[in-house]
C-alpha positions as CSV (number, residue, x, y, z in Angstrom):
1,X,42.9,5.8,54.1
2,X,43.0,4.7,50.9
3,X,40.1,2.1,49.9
4,X,41.3,-0.8,48.5
5,X,39.5,-3.7,46.3
6,X,41.5,-6.9,45.6
7,X,44.8,-4.8,46.5
8,X,44.4,-2.0,44.2
9,X,43.1,1.5,44.9
10,X,40.0,3.1,42.8
11,X,42.1,5.6,40.4
12,X,44.1,2.0,39.8
13,X,41.0,-0.1,38.8
14,X,39.8,3.5,36.9
15,X,42.9,3.6,35.0
16,X,42.3,-0.7,34.1
17,X,38.8,-0.2,33.3
18,X,39.4,3.0,31.0
19,X,42.5,0.9,29.0
20,X,40.2,-1.9,28.4
21,X,37.0,0.4,27.6
22,X,39.0,2.4,25.3
23,X,39.2,0.9,22.5
24,X,35.6,-0.6,22.4
25,X,34.9,3.0,22.8
26,X,36.9,4.4,19.9
27,X,35.7,1.6,17.6
28,X,32.1,2.7,18.2
29,X,33.2,5.6,17.9
30,X,34.8,5.4,14.5
31,X,31.4,3.3,13.4
32,X,29.1,6.0,14.3
33,X,31.0,8.7,12.3
34,X,30.9,6.4,9.6
35,X,27.4,5.6,9.7
36,X,26.6,9.6,9.7
37,X,28.4,10.1,6.7
38,X,27.3,7.7,4.9
39,X,23.7,8.8,6.0
40,X,24.7,12.2,4.7
41,X,26.4,11.2,1.6
42,X,23.1,9.0,0.8
43,X,21.0,12.7,0.9
44,X,23.6,14.3,-0.8
45,X,23.3,12.0,-3.6
46,X,19.4,12.0,-3.9
47,X,19.4,16.2,-3.5
48,X,22.0,16.0,-6.5
49,X,19.7,14.0,-8.6
50,X,16.7,15.9,-8.4
51,X,18.6,19.2,-8.7
52,X,19.9,17.9,-11.9
53,X,16.4,16.2,-13.1
54,X,14.5,19.5,-11.9
55,X,13.3,20.3,-15.3
56,X,12.6,16.7,-16.7
57,X,10.4,15.1,-13.9
58,X,9.9,12.1,-16.1
59,X,13.0,11.1,-16.1
60,X,13.5,7.6,-14.7
61,X,16.7,8.9,-12.2
62,X,14.3,11.7,-11.0
63,X,11.6,9.0,-10.0
64,X,14.1,6.7,-8.6
65,X,15.2,9.4,-6.2
66,X,11.7,10.5,-5.3
67,X,11.3,6.9,-4.2
68,X,14.3,7.1,-1.9
69,X,13.0,9.7,0.0
70,X,11.5,7.9,2.6
71,X,14.5,5.6,3.3
72,X,17.4,8.5,2.9
73,X,15.3,10.4,5.6
74,X,13.9,7.8,7.7
75,X,15.9,8.6,10.9
76,X,18.2,5.9,13.1
77,X,17.2,3.8,15.9
78,X,19.2,4.1,18.8
79,X,19.1,1.9,21.9
80,X,15.8,0.3,20.2
81,X,14.1,3.7,19.8
82,X,13.4,5.7,16.5
83,X,14.8,9.2,16.2
84,X,14.3,11.2,13.7
85,X,15.5,15.4,13.3
86,X,12.6,18.0,12.8
87,X,14.5,18.6,9.6
88,X,14.1,15.3,8.3
89,X,10.5,15.2,9.3
90,X,9.8,18.2,7.4
91,X,11.3,16.2,4.1
92,X,9.0,13.3,4.9
93,X,6.4,16.1,5.0
94,X,7.0,18.0,2.3
95,X,7.4,14.5,0.0
96,X,4.4,13.4,1.5
97,X,2.4,16.0,0.3
98,X,4.0,15.9,-3.1
99,X,3.4,12.9,-3.6
100,X,-0.5,12.9,-2.7
101,X,-0.7,15.6,-5.8
102,X,1.4,13.4,-8.0
103,X,-1.2,10.9,-7.6
104,X,-4.4,13.3,-7.9
105,X,-6.5,12.5,-10.7
106,X,-7.4,15.5,-13.1
107,X,-9.0,16.6,-15.9
108,X,-7.3,18.1,-19.2
109,X,-9.2,21.2,-18.3
110,X,-7.2,21.5,-14.9
111,X,-3.8,20.6,-16.0
112,X,-2.5,24.2,-16.0
113,X,-3.8,24.4,-12.6
114,X,-2.6,21.0,-11.1
115,X,0.8,21.9,-13.1
116,X,1.5,24.5,-11.0
117,X,0.5,23.5,-7.9
118,X,2.8,21.0,-8.3
119,X,5.6,23.4,-9.3
120,X,5.3,24.6,-5.7
121,X,5.2,21.5,-3.9
122,X,8.4,20.4,-5.8
123,X,10.3,23.7,-4.5
124,X,9.0,23.3,-1.1
125,X,10.3,19.7,-1.2
126,X,14.0,20.8,-2.8
127,X,14.1,23.3,0.1
128,X,13.3,21.3,2.6
129,X,16.1,18.6,1.6
130,X,18.3,21.5,1.1
131,X,18.3,22.6,4.8
132,X,18.7,19.5,6.2
133,X,21.6,19.4,4.2
134,X,22.9,22.9,5.4
135,X,22.9,24.4,1.6
136,X,21.8,27.8,1.9
137,X,18.8,27.9,-1.6
138,X,16.3,30.4,-1.8
139,X,12.9,28.9,-2.9
140,X,12.7,31.2,-6.3
141,X,16.3,29.8,-7.2
142,X,15.3,26.4,-6.9
143,X,12.1,27.0,-8.8
144,X,13.7,28.7,-11.7
145,X,17.5,28.5,-11.8
146,X,16.7,25.0,-13.7
147,X,17.9,25.2,-17.5
148,X,16.0,22.8,-19.9
149,X,16.6,23.6,-23.5
150,X,13.0,24.1,-25.7
151,X,13.4,21.4,-28.1
152,X,13.9,19.0,-25.1
153,X,10.5,20.4,-23.8
154,X,9.0,20.3,-27.4
155,X,10.3,16.3,-27.9
156,X,9.0,15.7,-24.3
157,X,5.6,16.9,-25.6
158,X,5.6,15.3,-29.0
159,X,6.5,11.6,-27.5
160,X,3.3,12.2,-25.1
161,X,1.1,13.0,-28.0
162,X,2.5,10.1,-29.8
163,X,2.2,7.5,-26.9
164,X,-1.3,9.1,-26.2
165,X,-2.4,8.7,-30.0
166,X,-0.5,4.7,-30.0
167,X,-2.9,3.9,-27.1
168,X,-6.3,5.3,-28.7
169,X,-5.7,3.1,-31.9
170,X,-5.0,0.6,-29.8
171,X,-7.6,0.1,-27.5
172,X,-10.1,1.1,-30.0
173,X,-11.2,4.6,-29.0
174,X,-10.4,6.3,-31.9
175,X,-10.2,5.2,-35.8
176,X,-7.4,5.5,-38.4
177,X,-8.5,7.7,-40.8
178,X,-7.5,7.6,-44.4
179,X,-7.5,9.6,-47.4
180,X,-7.6,8.1,-50.4
181,X,-6.2,10.4,-53.5
182,X,-6.4,7.4,-56.4
183,X,-6.1,3.6,-56.8
184,X,-3.4,2.2,-59.4
185,X,-5.2,1.8,-63.1
186,X,-4.2,-0.5,-65.8
187,X,-4.8,0.7,-69.0
188,X,-5.5,-2.2,-70.9
189,X,-8.4,-3.4,-68.3
190,X,-9.8,0.1,-68.6
191,X,-10.2,0.0,-72.2
192,X,-11.5,-3.6,-71.9
193,X,-13.6,-2.6,-69.3
194,X,-15.2,0.6,-71.1
195,X,-15.7,-1.7,-74.5
196,X,-17.5,-4.2,-72.4
197,X,-19.7,-1.7,-70.8
198,X,-20.4,-0.1,-74.5
199,X,-21.2,-4.0,-75.8
200,X,-23.8,-3.9,-73.2
201,X,-25.3,-0.7,-73.6
202,X,-25.8,-1.9,-77.5
203,X,-27.4,-5.4,-76.6
204,X,-30.0,-4.0,-74.4
205,X,-30.9,-1.1,-77.5
206,X,-30.7,-4.3,-80.2
207,X,-31.6,-7.1,-78.4
208,X,-28.2,-9.0,-79.9
209,X,-25.0,-9.7,-77.5
210,X,-21.9,-9.5,-79.9
211,X,-19.1,-12.1,-78.3
212,X,-15.9,-12.2,-79.7
213,X,-13.7,-15.6,-78.7
214,X,-10.3,-15.2,-78.8
215,X,-7.8,-18.0,-78.7
216,X,-5.6,-18.3,-75.8
217,X,-2.5,-17.9,-76.4
């Protein structure tokens, strides 16, 4: 015996419900797919920026990409519950550790050690991002695979030194050194000065000062 609801069997009601919910579920599924694609696209873009500028970490593009990591790997909210994958959490942990290192104040004597530690932490960050995106990079490739012309490094070093020197002068920490080689000399003025000194010397010896007055031209 079939159970009837408003004159229709259960299978008929199931067909009606499926027909009504089908388009809605399809739209929601499409939105979910597009959201995942956009999320992966943002992550891939940041990874490309970090890889392209890994040998120029003072570049604005590099700094901007680092500051976008918190947003790109934040995760997503499903039914009001925040969800973040294990790989995304590893990226955020690696970025937090590297960010803390960058904000440490160091002395000039420790700059080499600080730079070496920064290289390791940055490589670890790149590695976690690559794992989240499914790229198969090893740490050695990420650390030593970057190319940077020697001239670029020299230019960056010179610009840093010039900036520090300019700030030192502006703030008054150091004075501008000058080495005066010679002053411009007027031969006529020099001869007149020499004659005046000689007259003064004779006047001191004889007690008589000779003065010549010439009409003004």
